[in-house]
N, C-alpha and C positions, 0 to 999 in steps of 0.2 A: 504494500500500500504506500503510495506517495503521500506527501504532506497535504497536497491539494485535494487528493481523494479523501483523506481523513476529514478535512474541513467540510467537504461536500456531504460526507456520511453523517456529520454532526449537524447538518441543516443550514450551513452557510451558503448563501447565494449572492450574486452580484447586487441584487436589490434588497438585501437584508437590512442595509442602511440606506436611507434616502440621500439624495444629492445634497440637501440642506444639512443633514446630519454630518456628512463627510466634510462639507465646507466648514461647519462650526468646529469640528475636530481639528481640521487643518489650521484654522485661524486662531481659535481660542486656546487650543491644546487640551481641552477637556470636553466631555459630552455626558450630560446626565440622562439616565433612563428612569424616569419616575415610575414607581410601582412595577418594577421589572419582576419582582418576586412577590408572592402572595403573603398576606398576613399570617397564614398558617405556617408557611415555610420560614418566614422571619422568626416566628416563635420557636420552631424546632431548631433552627440554626443557633438562636440565642441560648436555648437550653443546653444544647451540646457544647457550645463555646464555654458557658459558665461551668459545666461539669469538667471540661478539660482543664480550665484554670484551677479548679479545686483540686484536681489530681496533681497538677504541677506544684501546688503550694506545699512546701515542706515544713510549715509551721512558722515561717518567718512572718513578721508583722505585715509586710507588704506582699501583695500578690506578685507572681512572676511578671517580669517586664514584657514577655512575649511568649506566645504559643506558636510553634512552627510546624510546618508540614501537616496541617490539619486534614489534608486529603487522605492521610494514612490513619486518621483517628475516627472518622465517621463518614459514611456515604452521604449524609445530609448536605455536605459541602460540594458534592459533585457538580451541582449547577454552577458553582463559582468558576469552573474551568470548562464546562461543556455548553453553556447557553449560547445559541447561535448569534444573538445580538452582541454579546461580549466578544466572541471570536471574530466577528466581522469588524468590529471597531479596532481590535488589536491588530488584525491583518492590515487594516487601512493605515494605521500608524507605522508599523514596522516594515511593510512592503516586501518582506522576504519571509522564508520559512522561519518559524519561531518556536519557542518551547516554554513550558511553564516552569517557574521557579517556586511553585507551591502556593498553598493557602496559609495565611498567617493572621495573627490577631494580637492586639495590645489592650490592656484593661482600660486605659484612658480614665483614670480615677479623678475624682474632684480635687481641685487644687494643683493639678499637674497637667502635663501634656504639651506645654508650649515648646515649639521648635523654631530654630532659625529657618529662614527660607533656604531651601536646598534643592538639589536634583538627586534622583535615585540612580546615580551612575558614577563609577569610579574612573572612567576614561576622560578624554578631553571633551570640551564643549562640542555639542553636535552641530553639524552644518545643517542649515534649513533643508528639510526634506529627506535627510538621512539620519533616522533615529534608531536607537538600539534597545531601548527599554520602554515598557508600557505597564501601567498599573491599573487596578480597578478597586474601588472602595464600595463595600456592600453595607449599607446603613441598616443596622438592626434595632435602631431606635430613631426617633426624629432627631435630626441634626439641627440645632438651634444656634442662635448667636451666643448663647450663654454656656453651652455645654462642650465647648472646645472643638468647633468644626474646623476642618482643614481650610486654610487660606491659600489662595493661588493668585498669580499675576498673569492675567490672560495675555497670550501671545509671546510670553517670555521664552518659550521653547524655540522661537525663531530668532532669538537675539544672537546666537552663537557665543554666549557667555554664561558663566556661572554667577550666582548672586554675589559671591564674595569678590568677583572681579570688578563690580561697580558699586557695591554697597559697603560703607564703612562698618555697618552693624546689621548683618542680615537677620538678627533676632528682632529687630525693630520693625514697625509697620512700613510697608511700601505704599507710596501714594496711589498706586493703581491696583492694589490687591482687592480681592473680593472674598467673601466667605461662601464655601460650598455647603449650603444648607438644603435640607430636603426631608421628606417624610420617610418613616421606616418602610423598607422595601425598595427604596431608590438605590440605584447603582450608578456611580460616576466612573467612567473610564477616562484616564488622563495619560497623556504623553509624559513619561517620567523625566523628560528633560525640561518640563514646565517647572518654574520656580514655585515651590509650595512648602507648606509646613503646618502641623497641627497648632491650634491655639489653646490658651489656658482654659481648662474646664472650670467655669465659675459656678456651676450648678452643684446640687447636693447628691447627684447620682452619676454612676459610670456612663460613658458614652460608647456602648458596644458596637463593634464593627469587625468585619474581616476584610482582608485584602487578597487579591489574586494577582500575582506579579508575573511578568513575561519579559523575555529578551529574544533578540535574534538568535537563531540556532547556532550561528557561526561567529558570534561576537568575540573578538580576541580579548576584550577587557572583562569578560565574565568567565572566571575560571571555575568550572563545575567541580573540578577535583578538590578545590579548596573549601567547598561548602556542600552540605547535604541538602540544601534547599532544592526542591523539585525532584527528589528521589522517591520512588515508590517502593513500599515494602512488599513482601511476597503476597500477602493477603490482598492488598489493593491491586497489585498487578493482575492477579487472577480474576478479580471482580470486574475490572474495567474492560470495555470493548477494545478491539484493536485500534480503532480510530482514536479513542480517548487516550490509550497508552502512547500513541504517536505524538500527542501534545506534550508528553514528558520526554521526548527524544528516544522513545523505545519503538522498535518494530517499524521504523520509517527509513 
């Protein structure tokens, strides 16, 4: 099975995204899909996520900072790497065969979460139109202005620069930044060369979400041997279809 055959088997077609959606992804660097997943699936994903963090907690006062490779922990997260709208958006950003770096989550607890503006890439700044990484954020609660939503600078992925190249203090607000807010069940796909970062959670509750991260299959700046992100365990490998395994760089 080729990679393009895998995408087709998973439901991706040329018209899975509209021309307007492709334009917005090109120009702004992000594309929200409101209500992409149902309230029932949101509840199941949130329950599984909370259970996994409880298992990761070894008695320390704080919850673990991150839960990784959740594709190996529960099938409820399968939609985070197989949904055709997601895959069409990632394909549009990356333009080449790509692979999953797994499903991950952070607790985003009250009083924390603020990040400097950054990109999710260890290589040089991307040239416009040649992008190497793409991410998606799956909202498992309403993202509001108070509970630490991600901020982003629209169009910054086309600048050919990293935030620290032009900002003295990337942790401070950028005059053009916006907050990515939305209701539970919304998914935002964003070019990971977009300048972005979580904001301070000023609410009294966690802001639960998971992310599904992707990179070009042959990116020299992502060393798979140095990380277990995107690796399938034996049980998950057996459970997934050939097309789904292909997304993790297996059987393709």
